[in-house]
BALOBA-1460 file (C-alpha; in Angstrom, 3 decimals):
// residues 95
<rec num="1" residu="x" x="-186.704" y="44.267" z="-6.526"/>
<rec num="2" residu="x" x="-184.687" y="43.869" z="-3.335"/>
<rec num="3" residu="x" x="-182.648" y="40.657" z="-3.100"/>
<rec num="4" residu="x" x="-181.152" y="39.265" z="0.084"/>
<rec num="5" residu="x" x="-178.062" y="37.145" z="0.546"/>
<rec num="6" residu="x" x="-178.724" y="33.493" z="1.335"/>
<rec num="7" residu="x" x="-176.923" y="33.975" z="4.668"/>
<rec num="8" residu="x" x="-179.266" y="36.850" z="5.620"/>
<rec num="9" residu="x" x="-182.242" y="34.558" z="5.114"/>
<rec num="10" residu="x" x="-180.560" y="31.775" z="7.121"/>
<rec num="11" residu="x" x="-179.891" y="34.129" z="10.019"/>
<rec num="12" residu="x" x="-183.468" y="35.439" z="9.977"/>
<rec num="13" residu="x" x="-184.857" y="31.891" z="9.994"/>
<rec num="14" residu="x" x="-182.567" y="30.940" z="12.874"/>
<rec num="15" residu="x" x="-183.417" y="34.035" z="14.906"/>
<rec num="16" residu="x" x="-187.166" y="33.611" z="14.416"/>
<rec num="17" residu="x" x="-187.133" y="29.790" z="14.665"/>
<rec num="18" residu="x" x="-188.750" y="29.669" z="11.232"/>
<rec num="19" residu="x" x="-188.696" y="27.425" z="8.187"/>
<rec num="20" residu="x" x="-189.846" y="29.850" z="5.475"/>
<rec num="21" residu="x" x="-187.883" y="29.692" z="2.235"/>
<rec num="22" residu="x" x="-185.540" y="32.297" z="0.796"/>
<rec num="23" residu="x" x="-187.963" y="32.680" z="-2.103"/>
<rec num="24" residu="x" x="-190.859" y="33.354" z="0.277"/>
<rec num="25" residu="x" x="-188.833" y="35.998" z="2.122"/>
<rec num="26" residu="x" x="-187.895" y="37.753" z="-1.149"/>
<rec num="27" residu="x" x="-191.431" y="37.652" z="-2.513"/>
<rec num="28" residu="x" x="-193.117" y="38.852" z="0.675"/>
<rec num="29" residu="x" x="-190.597" y="41.615" z="1.341"/>
<rec num="30" residu="x" x="-191.004" y="43.028" z="-2.148"/>
<rec num="31" residu="x" x="-194.821" y="43.145" z="-1.907"/>
<rec num="32" residu="x" x="-194.708" y="45.992" z="0.621"/>
<rec num="33" residu="x" x="-193.243" y="49.489" z="0.097"/>
<rec num="34" residu="x" x="-190.132" y="50.349" z="2.116"/>
<rec num="35" residu="x" x="-191.900" y="53.149" z="3.998"/>
<rec num="36" residu="x" x="-194.454" y="50.632" z="5.326"/>
<rec num="37" residu="x" x="-191.642" y="48.295" z="6.417"/>
<rec num="38" residu="x" x="-189.976" y="51.270" z="8.103"/>
<rec num="39" residu="x" x="-193.146" y="51.976" z="10.098"/>
<rec num="40" residu="x" x="-193.331" y="48.333" z="11.221"/>
<rec num="41" residu="x" x="-189.654" y="48.465" z="12.180"/>
<rec num="42" residu="x" x="-190.296" y="51.499" z="14.369"/>
<rec num="43" residu="x" x="-193.024" y="49.475" z="16.123"/>
<rec num="44" residu="x" x="-190.615" y="46.553" z="16.675"/>
<rec num="45" residu="x" x="-187.863" y="48.894" z="17.864"/>
<rec num="46" residu="x" x="-190.216" y="50.459" z="20.413"/>
<rec num="47" residu="x" x="-191.176" y="47.040" z="21.809"/>
<rec num="48" residu="x" x="-187.590" y="45.786" z="21.898"/>
<rec num="49" residu="x" x="-186.494" y="48.877" z="23.815"/>
<rec num="50" residu="x" x="-189.439" y="48.513" z="26.199"/>
<rec num="51" residu="x" x="-188.501" y="44.887" z="26.927"/>
<rec num="52" residu="x" x="-184.760" y="45.512" z="27.058"/>
<rec num="53" residu="x" x="-183.016" y="43.059" z="29.382"/>
<rec num="54" residu="x" x="-179.945" y="40.823" z="29.419"/>
<rec num="55" residu="x" x="-180.204" y="38.056" z="26.829"/>
<rec num="56" residu="x" x="-181.235" y="34.687" z="28.214"/>
<rec num="57" residu="x" x="-183.778" y="32.087" z="27.065"/>
<rec num="58" residu="x" x="-186.688" y="34.047" z="28.498"/>
<rec num="59" residu="x" x="-185.570" y="37.343" z="26.933"/>
<rec num="60" residu="x" x="-184.873" y="35.596" z="23.622"/>
<rec num="61" residu="x" x="-188.423" y="34.249" z="23.505"/>
<rec num="62" residu="x" x="-189.794" y="37.705" z="24.394"/>
<rec num="63" residu="x" x="-187.826" y="39.213" z="21.515"/>
<rec num="64" residu="x" x="-189.316" y="36.672" z="19.109"/>
<rec num="65" residu="x" x="-192.747" y="37.400" z="20.562"/>
<rec num="66" residu="x" x="-192.242" y="41.128" z="19.878"/>
<rec num="67" residu="x" x="-191.614" y="40.364" z="16.200"/>
<rec num="68" residu="x" x="-194.591" y="37.988" z="16.075"/>
<rec num="69" residu="x" x="-196.920" y="40.587" z="17.621"/>
<rec num="70" residu="x" x="-195.932" y="43.372" z="15.212"/>
<rec num="71" residu="x" x="-195.975" y="40.980" z="12.247"/>
<rec num="72" residu="x" x="-199.472" y="39.761" z="13.147"/>
<rec num="73" residu="x" x="-200.759" y="43.325" z="13.613"/>
<rec num="74" residu="x" x="-199.522" y="44.158" z="10.114"/>
<rec num="75" residu="x" x="-200.364" y="40.880" z="8.360"/>
<rec num="76" residu="x" x="-196.765" y="39.926" z="7.562"/>
<rec num="77" residu="x" x="-194.451" y="37.053" z="8.448"/>
<rec num="78" residu="x" x="-192.158" y="37.641" z="11.441"/>
<rec num="79" residu="x" x="-189.104" y="36.274" z="9.597"/>
<rec num="80" residu="x" x="-189.620" y="38.739" z="6.758"/>
<rec num="81" residu="x" x="-190.129" y="41.478" z="9.350"/>
<rec num="82" residu="x" x="-186.818" y="40.492" z="10.973"/>
<rec num="83" residu="x" x="-185.056" y="40.923" z="7.603"/>
<rec num="84" residu="x" x="-186.758" y="44.305" z="7.145"/>
<rec num="85" residu="x" x="-185.713" y="45.292" z="10.679"/>
<rec num="86" residu="x" x="-182.065" y="44.441" z="9.992"/>
<rec num="87" residu="x" x="-182.223" y="46.530" z="6.798"/>
<rec num="88" residu="x" x="-183.838" y="49.394" z="8.714"/>
<rec num="89" residu="x" x="-181.215" y="49.283" z="11.480"/>
<rec num="90" residu="x" x="-178.427" y="49.351" z="8.871"/>
<rec num="91" residu="x" x="-179.954" y="52.361" z="7.109"/>
<rec num="92" residu="x" x="-180.484" y="54.132" z="10.419"/>
<rec num="93" residu="x" x="-176.888" y="53.579" z="11.556"/>
<rec num="94" residu="x" x="-175.426" y="54.659" z="8.207"/>
<rec num="95" residu="x" x="-177.148" y="58.059" z="8.236"/>
């Protein structure tokens, strides 16, 4: 069972403007196999690259929308998807 640091959950909630609990994030993340999260992360990455622009309020909201869209398509919470995405990016960069 994957566990996340409290700070990771706080950052994800802040980034996604969410109020889900740490417990919810842990439980939901661990329901889905890593390879499925990886596929969702590829979808998010594709959208983020497509909408790449300097960060401002409009771009920030578009980034959140990208996570919401992919999360909704896959029946998951966008905050949990954000955590999965950060894990995926870390794995990808450490290869």
